[in-house]
C-alpha positions in Angstrom: 0.1 -0.1 0.0 1.3 3.5 -1.0 1.5 6.3 1.6 -1.0 8.9 1.3 0.6 12.1 -0.1 -2.3 15.0 0.3 -2.4 16.7 -3.1 -1.8 20.5 -3.0 -4.1 22.7 -4.7 -3.2 23.8 -8.3 -4.0 27.0 -10.4 -7.1 26.8 -12.4 -5.4 26.3 -15.7 -3.0 23.7 -14.0 -6.5 21.8 -12.8 -7.7 22.2 -16.2 -4.4 20.5 -17.6 -4.5 18.0 -14.7 -8.5 17.0 -15.3 -7.3 16.4 -19.1 -4.3 14.6 -18.2 -6.1 12.4 -15.9 -9.1 11.8 -18.5 -6.5 11.0 -21.2 -4.0 8.8 -19.0 -7.1 6.8 -17.6 -8.2 6.4 -21.5 -4.8 5.1 -22.6 -4.2 2.4 -19.9 -7.8 1.0 -20.5 -7.0 0.7 -24.2 -4.0 -0.7 -23.9 -4.8 -3.5 -21.4 -7.8 -4.5 -23.3 -6.1 -4.6 -26.7 -4.1 -7.7 -24.7 -7.1 -8.8 -22.7 -9.1 -11.7 -24.1 -12.2 -10.6 -22.9 -13.6 -6.9 -22.3 -12.8 -5.3 -19.4 -15.2 -4.5 -16.5 -14.8 -0.9 -15.1 -16.3 0.3 -11.8 -16.8 4.1 -10.6 -17.7 4.2 -7.2 -19.1 7.6 -6.1 -20.0 8.7 -3.0 -21.1 12.3 -2.0 -19.4 13.6 1.3 -16.9 10.7 1.6 -13.3 11.1 1.8 -11.1 8.1 0.5 -9.8 7.9 3.9 -12.7 6.3 5.0 -12.3 3.0 3.2 -10.5 -0.1 4.4 -8.3 -0.2 1.3 -7.0 3.3 2.3 -6.2 2.0 5.9 -9.1 2.7 7.7 -9.7 0.4 10.7 -13.3 2.3 11.5 -15.5 1.5 8.4 -15.3 -2.6 7.1 -15.6 -2.4 3.5 -14.6 -6.0 2.3 -15.9 -5.5 -1.1 -14.6 -2.2 -2.1 -11.1 -3.5 -0.6 -10.7 -6.5 -2.9 -11.4 -4.4 -5.9 -9.0 -2.2 -5.2 -6.6 -4.9 -4.1 -7.3 -6.9 -7.6 -7.9 -3.8 -9.8 -6.2 -0.4 -11.0 -7.0 2.5 -8.8 -6.4 6.0 -9.8 -5.5 7.8 -6.4 -5.2 11.1 -7.7 -8.1 13.4 -8.8 -8.6 16.9 -8.9 -12.2 18.5 -8.8 -12.4 22.0 -10.1 -15.8 22.5 -7.8 -17.3 20.7 -4.8 -20.8 20.3 -6.1 -22.4 17.2 -7.4 -23.7 17.9 -11.0 -20.7 19.7 -11.9 -18.2 17.1 -10.5 -19.8 14.2 -12.1 -20.1 16.3 -15.7 -16.4 16.9 -15.2 -15.9 13.4 -14.5 -17.9 11.8 -17.1 -16.3 14.5 -19.9 -13.0 15.3 -19.0 -13.6 19.1 -19.2 -13.9 21.4 -16.7 -17.1 23.2 -15.5 -15.8 26.3 -17.4 -16.0 24.4 -20.5 -19.3 22.5 -20.0 -20.7 25.2 -19.1 -22.8 23.4 -15.9 -22.1 26.1 -13.4 -24.5 25.5 -10.8 -27.0 22.7 -9.4 -29.8 23.9 -11.4 -30.3 22.0 -14.9 -31.2 25.5 -16.1 -27.3 26.0 -16.4 -26.9 23.7 -19.3 -26.7 25.4 -22.7 -28.3 23.3 -25.1 -25.6 24.1 -27.6 -22.9 22.7 -25.5 -25.0 19.8 -24.3 -25.7 18.6 -27.9 -21.8 18.7 -28.2 -21.1 16.8 -25.2 -19.4 13.4 -25.4 -19.0 11.3 -22.2 -15.9 9.4 -21.1 -17.9 5.9 -21.8 -18.6 7.2 -25.4 -14.6 7.7 -25.7 -13.2 4.7 -24.4 -16.1 2.3 -25.8 -13.9 -0.8 -27.5 
């Protein structure tokens, strides 16, 4: 198990490039692994609101028992560093699914009215990008 090193917040432009880098590296890893796999890979995203990663047994917590998540983390690939530009559900999930910052997706509030129709029509999700 690797030692947890806190991630220092970067400037917003750095966060933009980091978000792109995480999405790109994730896509490249999945494509490379699937090229050598006999069957298609299963991917699991675990998203939970108001939960920090240190509450999982896979990261050393003794307070919460999470044996199934711990086993998935041990047998699979973990992406441990992620930068979220905003701490609100809709914007974060859109950022994760698209690899674009909320300023680029134009989803800037919790209201669905904030989605620009022309931006929503052009949006391509992460599952569409890595479909193999």
